[in-house]
C-alpha positions as CSV (number, residue, x, y, z in Angstrom):
1,M,0.2,0.2,-0.2
2,G,2.9,2.1,-0.2
3,R,3.1,2.3,3.6
4,E,6.4,2.4,5.7
5,V,5.7,0.8,8.9
6,R,8.4,0.5,12.0
7,R,7.5,-1.5,14.9
8,L,8.2,0.4,17.9
9,D,7.6,-2.2,21.0
10,G,5.9,-5.5,21.7
11,D,5.2,-7.8,24.1
12,V,3.2,-11.3,25.0
13,R,1.8,-12.0,28.7
14,S,-0.6,-14.3,30.2
15,D,-2.1,-11.3,32.9
16,C,-4.9,-9.6,31.2
17,T,-5.6,-7.7,34.5
18,G,-2.0,-6.1,34.7
19,V,-2.2,-4.5,31.2
20,S,-5.7,-3.1,31.2
21,Y,-7.5,-0.5,32.6
22,G,-10.8,0.6,33.6
23,R,-14.3,-1.9,33.1
24,V,-12.1,-3.9,31.3
25,R,-9.6,-4.5,34.0
26,E,-12.6,-5.4,36.3
27,Y,-13.7,-8.0,33.4
28,F,-10.3,-9.6,33.1
29,A,-10.3,-10.2,37.2
30,D,-13.5,-12.3,36.7
31,S,-13.0,-14.0,33.5
32,P,-9.0,-14.2,32.6
33,C,-7.5,-14.3,29.7
34,A,-5.7,-17.2,27.8
35,A,-2.8,-14.2,26.6
36,V,-2.4,-11.0,25.3
37,G,-0.1,-10.2,22.8
38,R,0.2,-6.2,22.5
39,A,2.4,-4.1,19.9
40,S,3.0,-0.7,18.6
41,F,3.9,0.8,15.3
42,E,4.7,3.9,13.5
43,V,3.1,4.3,9.9
44,R,4.0,6.9,7.6
45,E,2.7,7.4,4.1
46,R,3.0,10.3,1.8
47,G,4.1,12.7,4.4
48,A,2.0,11.6,7.0
49,R,3.0,10.1,9.8
50,V,0.4,7.9,12.9
51,V,1.5,5.8,15.9
52,M,-0.8,2.6,16.1
53,A,-1.4,0.3,19.3
54,V,-2.5,-2.9,18.6
55,A,-3.9,-6.0,21.1
56,V,-4.6,-9.8,20.1
57,V,-6.1,-11.2,23.7
58,E,-6.7,-14.8,23.4
59,M,-10.0,-15.9,25.9
60,T,-10.6,-19.2,27.1
61,S,-14.1,-19.3,25.3
62,T,-15.8,-18.2,22.6
63,A,-19.0,-16.9,24.5
64,D,-16.1,-14.8,26.8
65,A,-14.3,-13.7,23.7
66,V,-17.8,-12.3,22.5
67,A,-18.2,-10.3,25.9
68,L,-14.7,-8.9,25.6
69,K,-15.7,-7.2,22.5
70,R,-18.8,-6.3,23.3
71,L,-16.9,-4.5,26.2
72,V,-14.1,-2.8,24.5
73,D,-15.9,-1.4,21.8
74,T,-18.1,0.4,24.1
75,Y,-16.6,3.9,24.1
76,G,-15.4,5.1,28.0
77,T,-14.8,1.3,29.4
78,G,-11.1,0.9,29.3
79,N,-8.8,-1.4,27.2
80,V,-5.9,-3.1,27.3
81,R,-2.9,-0.5,27.9
82,E,-0.9,0.6,25.0
83,L,2.7,0.0,24.8
84,R,4.3,2.9,23.8
85,T,3.0,6.6,23.4
86,P,5.4,9.4,21.5
87,R,5.4,13.0,23.2
88,G,2.5,14.9,22.2
89,V,0.1,12.0,21.1
90,R,-3.2,11.0,23.2
91,W,-4.8,8.2,22.7
92,T,-8.8,9.1,22.0
93,G,-10.0,6.3,20.8
94,R,-11.5,8.0,17.5
95,Y,-9.7,5.9,15.2
96,Y,-10.7,2.3,16.6
97,M,-11.5,-0.8,15.0
98,S,-11.6,-4.5,16.3
99,G,-12.6,-8.0,15.4
100,R,-13.1,-11.2,17.0
101,D,-12.3,-14.8,15.2
102,D,-13.6,-17.5,18.0
103,M,-11.9,-16.9,20.9
104,T,-9.8,-14.4,19.6
105,V,-10.3,-10.5,19.7
106,V,-8.2,-7.7,17.9
107,N,-8.4,-4.1,18.3
108,A,-6.2,-1.5,17.0
109,Q,-6.2,2.4,17.4
110,A,-4.5,4.8,15.6
111,E,-3.6,8.9,15.8
112,P,-2.3,11.2,13.8
113,V,1.0,12.8,14.7
114,G,0.4,16.3,13.7
115,A,-2.7,18.2,12.9
116,S,-2.9,17.1,9.0
117,A,-6.2,15.4,7.1
118,V,-4.1,13.2,5.5
119,A,-2.7,11.8,9.1
120,A,-6.3,11.5,10.3
121,R,-7.1,9.7,7.2
122,L,-3.9,7.1,7.1
123,A,-4.8,7.2,11.2
124,D,-8.2,5.3,10.0
125,A,-7.0,3.5,7.5
126,V,-4.5,1.7,9.5
127,A,-7.1,1.0,12.2
128,R,-9.4,-0.9,10.2
129,D,-6.6,-2.7,8.5
130,A,-4.9,-3.8,11.3
131,A,-8.0,-5.1,13.0
132,R,-9.4,-6.7,9.8
133,N,-5.7,-8.9,9.2
């Protein structure tokens, strides 16, 4: 797609409670996950730059995955914590997408670095692409 992608950070854990916040953290206390993988990326395209956070959560049942996806898709309920946030970037949830495949829930969010319409469009596109793949 002509995008330059650079991985900034990543980790895999078995404790979702310790890397989440809000009602999502409370959910994991009652319904532990099997594993969580987190990664952060910088994406550049035609002079625009965005940062992206991706979380992949493996639950122990499909029903738990459905409930988790419903919860993280509700604005203001919390999420899995982002690994790295560059100076001047604030995670707003505006460019957010999630997906579920059986017991796995993926969510991605992106934020433009700088205030340009091109970066905002890129943030929207990369969040959608990451959650689908």
